[in-house]
MIPA-262769 format. One record per residue: x, y, z of N, C-alpha, C in turn; residue number from 1. Coordinates in nm, 2 decimals. Each point is the difference from the previous one (the first is absolute). Layout:
N
     n.xx     n.yy     n.zz    ca.xx    ca.yy    ca.zz     c.xx     c.yy     c.zz   num
        X        Y        Z        X        Y        Z        X        Y        Z   NUM
...
END
This chain:
96
     n.xx     n.yy     n.zz    ca.xx    ca.yy    ca.zz     c.xx     c.yy     c.zz   num
    -2.24     0.44   -10.83     0.08     0.12    -0.03    -0.07     0.12     0.05     1
     0.07     0.08     0.08    -0.06     0.12     0.06     0.03     0.12    -0.09     2
    -0.07     0.10     0.03     0.02     0.13    -0.08     0.14     0.05     0.02     3
     0.05    -0.02     0.12     0.14     0.05     0.03     0.10    -0.07    -0.08     4
    -0.03    -0.13    -0.03     0.09    -0.08    -0.08     0.01     0.06    -0.14     5
    -0.11     0.04    -0.05    -0.01     0.05    -0.14     0.09     0.13    -0.01     6
    -0.01     0.08     0.10     0.07     0.13     0.00     0.16    -0.02     0.00     7
     0.04    -0.12     0.05     0.14    -0.02     0.00     0.06    -0.07    -0.12     8
    -0.09    -0.03    -0.10     0.04    -0.06    -0.12     0.07     0.10    -0.09     9
     0.10    -0.04    -0.07     0.06     0.09    -0.10    -0.07    -0.02    -0.13    10
     0.04     0.09    -0.09    -0.06     0.00    -0.14     0.04    -0.13    -0.07    11
     0.12    -0.05     0.02     0.04    -0.13    -0.06    -0.08    -0.12     0.05    12
    -0.03     0.01     0.14    -0.08    -0.11     0.06    -0.14     0.00    -0.06    13
    -0.06     0.11    -0.02    -0.14     0.01    -0.05     0.00    -0.05    -0.15    14
     0.09     0.05    -0.07     0.01    -0.05    -0.14     0.03    -0.15    -0.02    15
     0.08    -0.05     0.09     0.03    -0.14     0.00    -0.13    -0.08     0.03    16
    -0.08     0.04     0.10    -0.13    -0.06     0.03    -0.09    -0.01    -0.12    17
     0.00     0.11    -0.08    -0.08     0.01    -0.12     0.06    -0.07    -0.12    18
     0.12    -0.05     0.01     0.07    -0.07    -0.11     0.06     0.10    -0.10    19
     0.03     0.11     0.05     0.06     0.11    -0.09     0.14     0.03     0.05    20
     0.08     0.07    -0.08     0.13     0.04     0.04     0.02     0.15    -0.04    21
     0.10     0.06     0.06     0.03     0.14    -0.04     0.08     0.00    -0.12    22
    -0.01     0.10    -0.08     0.08     0.02    -0.12     0.14     0.06     0.04    23
     0.11    -0.06    -0.05     0.13     0.06     0.03     0.01     0.14    -0.06    24
     0.07     0.08     0.07     0.02     0.14    -0.04     0.11     0.00    -0.12    25
     0.01     0.11    -0.06     0.10     0.02    -0.11     0.14    -0.02     0.05    26
     0.03     0.05     0.12     0.13    -0.01     0.05     0.04    -0.15     0.04    27
    -0.10    -0.07     0.05     0.02    -0.14     0.03     0.03    -0.08    -0.13    28
    -0.08     0.03    -0.10     0.03    -0.07    -0.13     0.13     0.04    -0.06    29
     0.04     0.12     0.02     0.13     0.05    -0.05     0.12    -0.07     0.07    30
    -0.02    -0.01     0.14     0.11    -0.06     0.08     0.01    -0.15    -0.03    31
    -0.11    -0.07    -0.02     0.00    -0.14    -0.03     0.06    -0.02    -0.14    32
    -0.03     0.09    -0.10     0.06    -0.01    -0.13     0.15     0.02     0.00    33
     0.04     0.10     0.08     0.15     0.03     0.01     0.07    -0.12     0.06    34
    -0.07    -0.06     0.10     0.06    -0.12     0.07     0.02    -0.11    -0.10    35
    -0.10    -0.03    -0.07     0.00    -0.11    -0.10     0.11     0.03    -0.11    36
     0.01     0.13    -0.04     0.10     0.03    -0.10     0.14    -0.02     0.06    37
     0.02     0.04     0.12     0.13    -0.02     0.07     0.04    -0.14     0.01    38
    -0.10    -0.08     0.04     0.02    -0.15     0.01     0.04    -0.06    -0.13    39
    -0.08     0.04    -0.10     0.03    -0.05    -0.14     0.14     0.04    -0.04    40
     0.04     0.12     0.03     0.14     0.05    -0.04     0.11    -0.08     0.07    41
    -0.03    -0.03     0.13     0.10    -0.08     0.08     0.01    -0.14    -0.06    42
    -0.12    -0.06    -0.03     0.00    -0.14    -0.05     0.07     0.00    -0.14    43
    -0.03     0.10    -0.08     0.06     0.00    -0.13     0.15     0.02     0.00    44
     0.05     0.08     0.10     0.14     0.02     0.01     0.07    -0.13     0.05    45
    -0.07    -0.07     0.09     0.06    -0.12     0.05     0.01    -0.11    -0.11    46
    -0.11    -0.01    -0.08     0.00    -0.09    -0.11     0.11     0.04    -0.10    47
     0.01     0.12    -0.03     0.11     0.05    -0.10     0.14    -0.04     0.05    48
     0.02     0.02     0.13     0.13    -0.04     0.06     0.03    -0.14    -0.01    49
    -0.11    -0.08     0.03     0.02    -0.15    -0.01     0.02    -0.05    -0.14    50
    -0.06     0.06    -0.10     0.01    -0.04    -0.13     0.10     0.07    -0.09    51
     0.08     0.09     0.06     0.10     0.07    -0.07     0.10    -0.09    -0.06    52
     0.03     0.01    -0.13     0.09    -0.09    -0.07     0.15     0.01     0.05    53
     0.04     0.12     0.04     0.14     0.01     0.04     0.01     0.12     0.10    54
     0.12     0.01     0.06     0.02     0.11     0.09     0.03     0.13    -0.08    55
     0.00     0.11     0.07     0.02     0.13    -0.06     0.14     0.01    -0.07    56
     0.10    -0.06     0.06     0.13     0.00    -0.06     0.00    -0.08    -0.13    57
    -0.06    -0.11     0.00    -0.01    -0.09    -0.13    -0.08     0.07    -0.10    58
    -0.11     0.07     0.04    -0.08     0.07    -0.10     0.08     0.12    -0.06    59
     0.07     0.07     0.08     0.09     0.11    -0.06     0.10    -0.05    -0.10    60
     0.06    -0.11     0.04     0.10    -0.06    -0.09    -0.07    -0.05    -0.13    61
    -0.11    -0.06     0.01    -0.07    -0.05    -0.12    -0.05     0.12    -0.09    62
    -0.05     0.11     0.06    -0.04     0.11    -0.08     0.12     0.07    -0.07    63
     0.12     0.00     0.07     0.12     0.06    -0.06     0.04    -0.08    -0.12    64
     0.00    -0.14     0.01     0.03    -0.08    -0.11    -0.09     0.02    -0.12    65
    -0.13     0.00     0.03    -0.10     0.02    -0.10     0.02     0.14    -0.07    66
     0.02     0.10     0.07     0.02     0.13    -0.06     0.13     0.00    -0.08    67
     0.11    -0.06     0.05     0.12     0.00    -0.08    -0.02    -0.08    -0.13    68
    -0.08    -0.11     0.00    -0.02    -0.07    -0.12    -0.09     0.08    -0.10    69
    -0.10     0.07     0.05    -0.09     0.08    -0.08     0.06     0.13    -0.05    70
     0.10     0.05     0.06     0.06     0.13    -0.03     0.05     0.01    -0.15    71
     0.07    -0.10    -0.05     0.04     0.01    -0.14    -0.11     0.01    -0.10    72
    -0.11    -0.06     0.03    -0.12     0.00    -0.09    -0.07     0.14     0.00    73
     0.02     0.08     0.09    -0.07     0.13     0.01     0.08     0.11    -0.07    74
    -0.07     0.09    -0.06     0.06     0.11    -0.07     0.05     0.12     0.09    75
    -0.04     0.00     0.12     0.04     0.11     0.09     0.15    -0.02     0.04    76
     0.08     0.10    -0.03     0.15    -0.02     0.04     0.02     0.00     0.15    77
    -0.09     0.06     0.08     0.03     0.01     0.14    -0.04    -0.13     0.07    78
    -0.07    -0.09    -0.06    -0.05    -0.12     0.07     0.11    -0.09     0.04    79
     0.10    -0.01    -0.08     0.12    -0.09     0.04     0.06     0.05     0.13    80
     0.02     0.13     0.01     0.06     0.05     0.12    -0.09    -0.02     0.12    81
    -0.13     0.01    -0.02    -0.09    -0.02     0.11     0.00    -0.15     0.04    82
     0.00    -0.08    -0.10     0.00    -0.15     0.03     0.13    -0.04     0.08    83
     0.11     0.06    -0.05     0.13    -0.04     0.07    -0.01     0.05     0.15    84
    -0.05     0.12     0.02    -0.01     0.06     0.13    -0.09    -0.08     0.09    85
    -0.12    -0.05    -0.05    -0.09    -0.08     0.08     0.06    -0.13     0.03    86
     0.07    -0.06    -0.10     0.07    -0.13     0.02     0.11     0.01     0.10    87
     0.08     0.11     0.00     0.11     0.02     0.09    -0.06     0.02     0.14    88
    -0.11     0.07     0.01    -0.07     0.02     0.13    -0.05    -0.13     0.06    89
    -0.06    -0.09    -0.08    -0.04    -0.13     0.04     0.11    -0.08     0.05    90
     0.11     0.00    -0.08     0.12    -0.08     0.04     0.06     0.05     0.13    91
     0.01     0.13     0.01     0.05     0.06     0.13    -0.08    -0.04     0.12    92
    -0.13     0.01    -0.02    -0.09    -0.04     0.12     0.01    -0.14     0.03    93
     0.01    -0.09    -0.11     0.01    -0.14     0.03     0.13    -0.04     0.07    94
     0.10     0.08    -0.03     0.13    -0.03     0.06     0.01     0.03     0.15    95
    -0.09     0.09     0.05     0.00     0.04     0.14    -0.09    -0.08     0.08    96
END
């Protein structure tokens, strides 16, 4: 190895010869963390879609039925109107 060869070596090459590595910067750590978070969000959304018990239309219908059944048990006089409205909206959307 000549002296001219040493001058052409980069910082990473020298550290690699010594068995050392550079420390990642804060921005590199932040980017990798954001990438991992995004990947986890995508995987979680995919799993949620695959394991969803029913479609959106079925879920709205089920919620409307449950609210209608629970409405007489509640003391709020406006709940029955809201339950009917939600149930009608679910039925309307399921008909289309």
